[in-house]
N, C-alpha and C positions, 0 to 999 in steps of 0.2 A: 777150097775159102771160096769163101762168099761172097761176092761185090756187088757192091752199092751204091747210087748217087753220091759223090760225097758234095755235103752243099757245107760253104763256109758257118760257122756260129756266131762271128763277127759281124761279116756283111750278107747271109747269104745267097751270096754268088755260087751257083753251082761248076766246079770242080771235076773238071775230065782228066787229071792224071791221076792216077791214085795211088802211084809211088810217092807222088809231094807230101811232106808234114807240114807246109808251108799256103798259105793262097797265093794266087801271084795278084791276084785283087787289090789285096790291104796292108797284106804279111803277115799277116798272126800263125800263130801256131795251130799245126792240127791234128787230132790224135785219133791217130791211122788204129781199130781194132783189127788184127790179125788173128783173132780167137787164141792167141797166146798170153798170160797174164801175167806183165810186167808192172814194173810202175818208174813214172819218167816225173822228175821234177826238175820241174821250170826252176834255172838255175838266175835269170835277172830278177823270179818275182822275191826270190829266197831274197837278193841282194838287199831288196825294197826291201825285202822286209826285217834284215837284218839291220839297213840304214836305220829305218824306222826307229828299231829293239837298242840297236845304239845310241842316237838319240833322245829317247827315253832313259833311257838308263843313260845318261851321261846328265839330263835335268834331274833325273832325282838323284842322284850322285850328288849335285850343286845345291840344289835345296838340300841334302842332308846336311851338308860342310859349313851354308849357311847357315844353317840348325845348330850349330855345332861350335862356332862362332856367339853363334849368338846365344844360348847355351850357359859358354865360357865367361860371355861379358860380365851378363847377370850372372854367377857365380864371383866373380870377381866384383862385383856389386853389395853382392851382400855378403860377400867376408870383413870388404871394406866397411860398411852397416854396423856389421860386429865388432868390429871393429874399434871400432868409431864410440860407438855404445859404452861398451865395455869399457874404456876409457875418461870416458865422460862418469861413468861409476864409479871406479878406480883412483882416478886421483885426486876427486873431493875426501875418496875413503885413508886416500895415503895422508893428505894434509892434515884432516881430523885427528887421523893416529903420529903423527909429527909433528901437531902443539899435540897433543895428549903427552907425547916423550918428553917433549921439551917442557912443558908445565909439568912432571913427577920429577923429572929433572930439576929441576927449580927449586921443586919442596926439598929434594933431595938433600941438596945443597945451598937451601938456604932457609927463609921461615917468611911467612906469610904473616905480614901485620896488616888486620883488624879493623884497628884501632888510625884514622886522620891523626898525621900532628898538632895541628889547632886542638881535636877534641882532648889532647895531656893537658894542654895548658891551664891551670886552675884548680889542677885535684889534687892531692896527696902524693907527694914525692915520692912515698914508702908505698905505698899501692901500687905506686906508677913499675917502680921496681921490680916491685914482686911479683906484676904483671907480666915483664917482660922475661925476666927469669926463668916463670911457668911456660912461657912460648919455649923457652930452650935458650933467650942469646946469656952472654954470661960475662961479656967484655963492656959490664956497665961501668961509667962514670960519673958521681954526683958533685956537684960546684955549688958552694949555699951566692947567694948575692942577700945584697940588705933591702927590705919588703916593703923600707917607706910606711908613709903612716898608711894607703887605699889601697895596701898587699897583705894580705893571708898571711903568718907564715907558717913554713910548709911546704906548701901550694907551689906547682911547678909554670917556673916565669916561659921554657920551653925545651922543648926536647931536639936535639937532634942524632941524627944516625946515618955514619960515614959523614958527616958533613954536611947532609940533608935533614933542611927546619921546618920544609914544604911535603912533605912524603906524604903518599897519601893512602886512603882504606888499599890492599890488595898486594901491594907491593914486595918482594920480597927482600930480605939481608938475608946474608950467611950470619950462619951463630957467632963468626968473633966478629962482629960490624962492631964494628967504634959507637958505644952508644953517650951523649952522655946528658943529662940529666941537670937542668940548671933549676936552682928553688929558690925560694923567699926565708930570708929569716930576719929575729928581730935583731935591728939593730941599738946596740951596748953605747 
C-alpha cells in the first residue's frame, strides 16, 4: 500500500492519521484511496438532493394542479357561454315556431277577414254576402231597414261578425261565426 501525505480538500490542512476518514480540523469527509475500487455514496448529499428534488416535484405538482383547476374553470365558462348562445338562438326560434303554429291553428279554426267593417258599408249587400260565402262563412243573415231619402237601396248599412261592428283587417273569425248584414230598402 502506498502512503501519501493527506491534505484536506476543504481547508488544505495536513492530516497525519491515515486511517481517518474525516478532517480533524474542519470535519469534511475524506476519501482515501487504498487501491481497491469501491463506490461510496455520501448520504447527506443524497438526502439534500432528494429534498431538493422532492421540493421541485411538489412545486411542479402544485403548478399542474393549479393549471388543471384553471383549465376546468375555463372549460366551465366555455360550456356556459355555449349554452347561453344556444338559448339565445333557440328561444327566438321557438317563439317564432310557436307563433307560426298559433297562426296556422287560427287559420285552420277560423277565417281571416281582409276587409275592415267600415269598408263594407255602402257596398251592395248581395256582393258582400257572396264575398263572405267565398271566404267560407256560412252563418250569414241579412236584415233590411228603410233607406230614407239619402241612402241607396241595396247598400250595406253595417255588418257585424259575432256582434263586432268594428272588426279590422286581419281579424280571425270561425267559419260558423254569426254574421248580420243590415242593408237599406225603399220605403213603401
